[in-house]
C-alpha positions as CSV (number, residue, x, y, z in Angstrom):
1,M,10.9,4.8,5.7
2,D,14.5,4.6,7.0
3,M,16.4,1.4,6.4
4,A,19.6,0.3,8.2
5,R,21.6,-2.9,7.7
6,V,22.3,-4.3,11.1
7,A,24.2,-7.3,12.5
8,A,23.1,-9.2,15.6
9,I,25.3,-11.8,17.4
10,D,23.9,-14.1,20.1
11,C,26.5,-16.0,22.1
12,G,24.9,-18.7,24.3
13,T,26.1,-21.7,26.3
14,N,26.1,-24.0,23.3
15,S,26.1,-21.9,20.1
16,I,27.0,-18.6,18.6
17,R,24.7,-17.2,16.0
18,L,24.8,-14.3,13.5
19,L,22.0,-12.4,11.8
20,V,22.7,-9.7,9.2
21,A,19.4,-8.1,8.2
22,D,17.9,-4.9,6.8
23,L,15.9,-3.2,9.5
24,I,13.0,-1.2,7.9
25,G,10.9,0.4,10.6
26,D,10.2,-2.5,13.0
27,K,10.5,-5.2,10.3
28,L,13.6,-7.4,9.5
29,I,14.6,-8.7,6.1
30,D,17.2,-11.4,6.4
31,V,20.5,-11.0,4.5
32,H,22.5,-13.7,6.2
33,R,21.8,-16.1,9.1
34,E,24.2,-18.6,10.5
35,M,24.8,-20.8,13.6
36,R,27.9,-22.6,14.9
37,I,28.2,-24.8,17.9
38,V,31.2,-23.6,20.1
39,R,30.1,-24.9,23.5
40,L,31.2,-21.8,25.3
41,G,29.6,-23.2,28.5
42,Q,31.7,-26.4,28.4
43,D,32.1,-27.6,32.1
44,V,31.1,-24.1,33.4
45,D,28.4,-25.7,35.6
46,A,31.2,-27.9,37.3
47,T,34.2,-25.5,37.3
48,G,32.6,-22.0,37.3
49,R,35.1,-21.0,34.6
50,L,35.1,-20.7,30.8
51,A,37.5,-23.3,29.4
52,P,40.5,-22.1,27.2
53,D,39.4,-24.4,24.4
54,A,35.8,-23.1,24.5
55,L,37.1,-19.5,24.4
56,E,39.3,-20.3,21.4
57,R,36.4,-21.9,19.5
58,T,34.3,-18.8,20.2
59,R,37.1,-16.5,19.0
60,V,37.4,-18.3,15.7
61,A,33.7,-18.2,15.0
62,L,33.5,-14.5,16.1
63,A,36.3,-13.6,13.8
64,D,34.4,-15.1,10.9
65,Y,31.2,-13.4,11.8
66,T,33.0,-10.1,12.1
67,A,34.3,-10.5,8.6
68,I,30.9,-11.5,7.2
69,A,29.2,-8.5,8.8
70,R,31.8,-6.1,7.5
71,R,31.6,-7.5,4.0
72,A,27.8,-7.2,4.1
73,G,28.0,-3.5,5.0
74,A,26.4,-3.7,8.5
75,Q,26.1,-0.2,9.9
76,R,25.2,-1.2,13.5
77,V,26.4,-4.3,15.4
78,R,25.1,-5.7,18.7
79,M,26.4,-8.8,20.5
80,V,24.7,-10.3,23.4
81,A,26.1,-13.0,25.7
82,T,23.8,-15.1,27.9
83,S,23.9,-18.0,30.4
84,A,27.5,-19.2,30.2
85,T,29.1,-15.8,30.6
86,R,26.7,-14.8,33.4
87,D,28.0,-17.8,35.4
88,A,31.7,-17.7,34.7
89,A,34.4,-16.4,37.2
90,N,36.8,-15.5,34.3
91,R,34.2,-13.8,32.1
92,E,36.6,-10.8,31.7
93,D,38.7,-13.1,29.4
94,F,35.6,-13.3,27.2
95,F,35.0,-9.6,27.2
96,T,38.6,-8.9,26.2
97,L,38.4,-11.5,23.4
98,V,35.2,-9.8,22.0
99,R,36.7,-6.3,22.1
100,Q,39.8,-7.5,20.3
101,V,37.9,-9.4,17.6
102,L,34.7,-7.5,17.1
103,G,35.8,-4.0,18.1
104,T,32.9,-3.4,20.5
105,D,31.8,-4.8,23.8
106,A,29.5,-7.7,24.3
107,E,26.4,-7.1,26.5
108,V,25.9,-9.7,29.2
109,I,22.2,-9.6,29.6
110,T,20.1,-10.9,32.5
111,G,18.0,-14.0,32.1
112,D,14.9,-11.9,32.2
113,E,16.2,-9.6,29.4
114,E,17.1,-12.7,27.4
115,A,13.5,-13.9,27.9
116,R,12.0,-10.6,26.6
117,L,14.3,-10.5,23.6
118,S,13.3,-14.1,22.7
119,F,9.6,-13.2,23.0
120,T,9.9,-10.1,20.8
121,G,11.7,-12.2,18.1
122,A,9.4,-15.2,18.3
123,V,5.9,-13.7,17.9
124,G,6.3,-11.5,14.9
125,G,4.9,-14.0,12.4
126,L,2.0,-15.1,14.5
127,D,-1.7,-14.2,14.5
128,P,-2.4,-11.7,17.3
129,A,-5.7,-13.4,17.9
130,D,-3.9,-16.6,19.1
131,G,-2.5,-14.7,22.1
132,P,-1.7,-14.5,24.9
133,F,1.5,-16.4,24.0
134,V,3.9,-18.3,26.3
135,V,7.3,-18.3,24.6
136,V,9.9,-20.8,25.8
137,D,13.6,-20.7,24.9
138,V,15.4,-23.9,25.9
139,G,19.1,-23.0,25.7
140,G,22.3,-24.7,26.8
141,G,22.5,-23.4,30.3
142,S,19.1,-21.8,31.0
143,T,15.4,-21.8,30.0
144,E,13.4,-18.7,29.5
145,V,9.6,-18.6,30.0
146,V,7.8,-15.5,28.8
147,L,4.1,-14.6,28.7
148,G,2.7,-11.7,26.6
149,D,0.7,-10.4,23.8
150,W,1.4,-9.3,20.2
151,D,-0.8,-6.7,18.5
152,G,0.7,-7.2,15.0
153,T,3.2,-4.4,15.5
154,R,4.7,-4.6,18.9
155,A,5.1,-7.2,21.7
156,D,3.8,-6.6,25.2
157,V,5.5,-8.8,27.8
158,T,3.4,-9.5,30.9
159,A,5.9,-11.7,32.8
160,A,9.2,-13.4,32.3
161,R,11.6,-15.6,34.2
162,S,14.9,-17.4,33.3
163,V,15.9,-20.5,35.3
164,N,19.1,-22.5,35.3
165,V,18.1,-25.6,33.4
166,G,19.3,-26.2,29.8
167,C,20.4,-29.0,27.5
168,V,24.1,-28.7,28.3
169,R,23.6,-28.2,32.0
170,I,21.1,-31.1,32.4
171,T,23.3,-33.5,30.3
172,E,26.5,-32.7,32.3
173,R,24.7,-33.2,35.6
174,H,22.6,-36.2,35.0
175,L,22.7,-38.0,31.6
176,H,26.1,-39.8,31.7
177,S,25.4,-43.2,30.2
178,D,25.0,-44.1,26.5
179,P,22.0,-44.2,26.3
180,A,20.9,-42.7,29.6
181,T,19.6,-45.1,32.2
182,P,16.1,-45.0,33.6
183,E,17.6,-43.8,36.9
184,E,19.5,-40.9,35.2
185,I,16.3,-39.9,33.2
186,S,14.3,-39.9,36.4
187,A,16.9,-37.7,38.2
188,A,17.0,-35.4,35.2
189,E,13.2,-35.1,35.1
190,R,13.1,-34.2,38.8
191,F,15.8,-31.6,38.3
192,A,14.0,-30.1,35.3
193,T,10.6,-30.1,37.0
194,Q,11.9,-28.6,40.3
195,T,13.9,-25.9,38.5
196,L,11.0,-24.9,36.2
197,Q,8.7,-24.4,39.1
198,E,10.7,-21.2,39.8
199,A,9.5,-19.9,36.4
200,F,5.9,-21.0,36.8
201,A,5.7,-19.3,40.2
202,E,6.3,-15.9,38.5
203,V,4.8,-16.4,35.0
204,P,1.1,-17.1,35.0
205,V,1.1,-19.5,32.1
206,D,-2.5,-20.5,32.8
207,K,-3.5,-17.3,30.9
208,A,-1.7,-18.5,27.7
209,R,-3.6,-19.8,24.7
210,T,-0.6,-20.6,22.5
211,W,2.8,-22.1,23.3
212,V,5.7,-21.1,21.1
213,G,9.1,-22.8,21.3
214,V,12.3,-21.2,19.9
215,A,16.0,-22.0,19.5
216,G,18.0,-25.1,18.4
217,T,16.6,-27.7,20.8
218,V,13.0,-27.0,19.7
219,T,13.6,-26.6,16.0
220,T,15.7,-29.8,16.0
221,L,12.8,-31.7,17.6
222,S,10.5,-30.4,14.9
223,A,12.8,-31.7,12.2
224,I,13.1,-35.1,13.9
225,A,9.4,-35.4,14.4
226,Q,8.8,-34.7,10.7
227,Q,11.5,-37.2,9.7
228,L,13.1,-34.6,7.3
229,P,15.9,-35.9,5.1
230,A,17.9,-32.8,5.9
231,Y,17.4,-29.8,8.2
232,D,15.1,-27.3,6.5
233,P,14.0,-24.2,8.4
234,G,11.3,-23.7,5.9
235,C,9.7,-26.9,7.2
236,T,10.5,-26.4,10.8
237,H,9.2,-22.8,11.1
238,L,5.6,-22.6,12.4
239,F,5.3,-26.4,12.5
240,R,2.8,-27.5,15.1
241,L,4.1,-30.4,17.2
242,S,1.4,-32.3,19.1
243,L,1.9,-33.4,22.7
244,E,1.8,-37.0,21.6
245,R,4.3,-36.5,18.8
246,L,6.6,-34.5,21.1
247,R,6.5,-37.3,23.8
248,G,7.4,-39.9,21.1
249,T,10.3,-37.8,19.8
250,A,11.7,-37.3,23.3
251,E,11.4,-41.0,24.1
252,Y,13.2,-41.9,20.8
253,L,16.1,-39.5,21.6
254,L,16.5,-40.6,25.2
255,A,16.6,-44.3,24.2
256,S,19.1,-43.7,21.3
257,T,22.8,-44.1,21.6
258,H,25.2,-41.3,20.6
259,E,26.0,-43.1,17.4
260,Q,22.3,-43.4,16.5
261,R,21.7,-39.7,17.1
262,A,24.8,-38.8,15.1
263,G,23.4,-40.8,12.2
264,N,20.3,-38.6,12.1
265,P,20.8,-36.0,9.3
266,V,18.8,-33.2,10.9
267,I,20.8,-33.2,14.2
268,H,23.7,-30.8,14.1
269,P,27.0,-32.6,15.1
270,G,27.4,-30.1,18.0
271,R,24.0,-31.0,19.4
272,V,24.3,-34.8,19.2
273,D,25.4,-35.2,22.8
274,V,22.9,-32.8,24.4
275,I,19.7,-33.0,22.3
276,A,18.2,-35.8,24.4
277,G,18.6,-33.6,27.5
278,G,17.0,-30.8,25.7
279,A,14.1,-33.0,24.6
280,L,13.6,-34.1,28.2
281,I,13.2,-30.5,29.3
282,V,10.7,-29.8,26.5
283,R,8.7,-32.9,27.5
284,V,8.5,-31.6,31.1
285,L,7.4,-28.2,29.8
286,A,4.7,-29.9,27.7
287,E,3.3,-31.8,30.6
288,E,3.2,-28.7,32.8
289,L,1.6,-26.5,30.1
290,R,-1.1,-29.2,29.4
291,T,-1.9,-29.3,33.2
292,R,-1.7,-25.6,33.8
293,A,-3.1,-24.1,30.6
294,G,-4.8,-27.0,28.7
295,I,-2.3,-26.5,25.8
296,T,-1.7,-29.6,23.8
297,E,0.6,-28.5,21.0
298,L,3.9,-26.6,20.5
299,V,4.3,-24.0,17.7
300,V,7.9,-24.1,16.6
301,S,9.5,-20.8,15.6
302,E,12.8,-20.2,13.8
303,H,12.7,-16.6,14.9
304,D,14.0,-15.9,18.4
305,I,16.4,-13.9,20.5
306,L,18.6,-13.1,17.5
307,D,15.7,-11.3,15.9
308,G,15.0,-9.5,19.1
309,I,18.6,-8.3,19.3
310,A,18.5,-7.0,15.8
311,L,15.1,-5.2,16.3
312,G,16.8,-3.5,19.3
313,L,19.1,-1.7,16.9
314,A,16.2,0.4,15.5
């Protein structure tokens, strides 16, 4: 069977991530996986533009990732950019930066394509008998909801929708106090609930048997709920988070000050100011999925859109 060493880069609203892996058929073997918070979407919701400081942070991280991929001998490279660049008036500045640093173009994918890639990456380690699966990716600027099946070899997506609610966007719009006030939390919940209805109108989540959550907000919630002494993807991956435990974790984060969250060893410094907003979105999702599908737990996956991007290099 042919093997290729590939590099996948996912540049979102809050973070930029790299996966270097050996692609054997339709399977991935990790060589190097890394995440950095660059907050490319800083103030995009308010200004409509990518900030110069955010572009520079992204350039520095991308230069490092380019060097890592080259040293590892990656034969194929694919970079995908998501919510922040879709929304920005000056996105051409971003494209130019990527060409200069990486030597190839970034793909700005639609929200629906983002959703499909996330699903493909997320379900690979799960039992097909637990499907249909609803995979949710809570990002910085958007949330993707995807329904589909997995036969043990390939994913079959039934429906997908991306909507404009994410941990950075909801924090910048509504959660201004430290900690957030009850009024701010109520406004944020209304915003999340109303925006997510757009996804539920198109994705029949009532058909799902298993809810899978991916990306940094969800994996961080898993680590907090387990009270891990340090972030450990071996402990967060495939952890099952009950609705009750999820509610308690979200309440703890929303009631915490910035200083208290910063003191938690499993919360990445770049997530400290937005993790409470992310937790609120996940809590709203949990209540909706309990009502619509009778689902009462969240399966946390460390595999997500990054894996889907890499698999697309086959």
